N, C-alpha and C positions, 0 to 999 in steps of 0.2 A: 200323861206325863211319863209314866213308866215305859210305854211303848216308844215314845219319842227318844228317851235316853237309850233304849235298846237299839233303836235304829242308828243313832249316832255311834254307839259302840261297835256295831257291825260294820259301819262305814269306815271307822278308824282301823279296825282289824283288817279290812280288805285292803286299805291303803298300805298298811305295814307289810302285808303279804305280797303285794305287787312291787314293793320297793326292793330293788336288787342291789346287794352290796358287791362292789367290784372284787373279783377274785384275786387272791395272791398270785403273783407271777414269779416264776422260778427261772434262774439263768445259770447256765453251765459254765464252769471254768474247766477248760480242756487243754492243758499244756501239751505242746507238741514234744516229740522225743528229742528234738534239738531246737535251740533258739534260732530265730531268723538270722540270715547271714548279715543283715544290716544292723543287728543289735549290738550296742556298745556293752562290753563285758562289765559286770558289776564289780565294784571294789570290795575286796574281802578284808575284814578286820578280824584277826585272830585274838582270842582271849586268853591263850595259854602263855605261860612264862617262858616257853621255849623260844629259841632264837629263830623265829619264823617271820621274816620281814613282810610288811604289808605289800600285797601284790594284786595282780588281776588274774582272772581265770585263764587268760591266754598264755601265762607264764608256766603253767603246770607241765611237768615232764611226762613222758610216756610211761604208762604203768607197767610193772613187772608182775606176772602172776604169782600169787602167794597162797600157801596152804592153810588159809584162815577162812572161817565162816563168819558171816556178819548177820546178826539178828537186828531187825528194825522194829522198834516199838511204836505204837500209834502216838503221833505228836500231840502234845498238850496245846492249849491255846489260851491267850489272854481273854478275859471275860467278854469284852465287847465284840470279839471277832468270831462269832458263831455263824448262824445262817442269815440273819438280817443284813441287807446291804447297807453299808454306812459310808458317810463322807465326813471329812474334817472341814469345819467352817471357821469363821472368825472367832477369836478369843478362845481357841482350843476346844470349841464345841464339837462334840461328836454327835452327828445327826443320823438317826435310823430312818431309812426310806420306808414310806408307807406302802405296805403290801408288795414289797419287792424283796425277794430273798434269793440266796444262792441255792442251787439245786441240792447241794450237800455241804456239810461243814468244811470250811477252807482247810482245817487241819487234816481232814481225811484226804483231800485232794493233794496236799503237799506231801504227806506221808507216802502216798502211792507214787507220786512223781519222783521223789528222791530215791525210793526203793528201786523203781524201774531203772533209773539212771545208773545207780550203783551196780545193779545186776548186768546192765548192758555194757558197763565199763570192762568187765572181765578180769578185774584184779583179784577178786576174792573167789575162793573155791565154791562158795554158795552164799547167796543173799536172799533173805526172805523175812517173813513175819516172825518175830522172835517167839511168839506163842506157838508157832507151828514147828519150831526147831528144837531138837532134844537138848543139845548143849552147844550153842554157838560160842565161838572164841571171843567175839567182840559184840558189844551191844551199842546200837546207835539210838539216841533219844533226841527229841526236838521240841521246841516251843514256838508257836506262831506269836510274834510280838507286835506285828502290824499287818493289817490287811484292809486297806481302805482307799477311797478316792480322796486325794488332797485337793480341795478347791480353793485353798489360800494362795495358790500359784497359778500362773498363766503360761501355757494351757494347763488344765487340771491333770494331775498325775495319779496313776494307779501305783500304789506303794505296798511292797511286801517286805517284811523283815522276819527272819527265822533264826533262832539260836539252836545250834546243833552240837551235841557232844558224842564222842565215841570213847568207850571205856572197855577195859578188859572185863569179860563176863565173870571170871572166877578170881579176879584180883582187885586191886584198888587203884591201879594206875590209870591216869587219864591219857588217852592216845592223842586226841585232838578235840578242841572246842573252838567255836567261832560264831560270829554273828554275820549272817549273809543278808545282803540287801539287794533288791532289784526294783526298778521303777520304769514306767513308760507313760507317754502322753495318752490321754483319752481324747480321741480325735472328734468325737461327737457327744452331745449332751444326751446320751441314751444309755440305758442299762446294758444293752448289747455291746456297745462300744467299750464300756467299762469291763465287761466280761472278757472281751478280746484282749484288752490291755493286761488284765490280771492273768490271763492264760500265758501270755508271753513272759510276764514277770516270774511266774511260778516255774516255767520251763528253764529260765536262766538260773533261778535258785537251785533247781535240781542238777543242772549241768555243772554249776560252780561247785556244788558239794561233791559230785563225782570226780571232777578234775583235781580238786584239792586233796581228797583222800587217795587219789592215784599217786600223789607225791609225798604222802606222810609216811615216815618211818614207823613200822609196826614193831613194837618190842616183842622179843621172843620170851618164852616162859623162863623164869628164873629158877 
């Protein structure tokens, strides 16, 4: 009996060892330096009390070079929007896809895209990681508040929402704050199609941020 049980145990172990778990797959979000020409500009809603009417990214004036440096801090993110790929289902259910993840946290991708867009805009004397700058004049912070596939609509939409603030580094004044949103259709029911739609949405967020800050009045030191 003991040998028979031992044989069964060995057979069970062999079965477990030969059973392969599907590996986790990772998908890149790679925003282009500029949004596609056919992209519809996202609507910008500012949260400041200043008289800044609701507008679109195409209304922004051409920037004038300024002698200010801008330090960008790593964006924070709402708890659900880390690396697992998520979608919004019925009854506001947020579903995490099994063994499907973003190649890097969305907040890191958006931080880098916004920083690159601001640097490319040329309005500030220098734009960089705030931790690498000795004394930047302005500090930009952000929070990713939405980064998901919305399956409650047809066609499904890739949706991104980011709240951004720019403040004086050595003062208390708020220069600008706003909630930026971008979305785009997911053309196929595949993670790759979602990644492509997310890439376009993040590119529009970054360009909107750069265009808005190109037209914001920067207060001089008092």
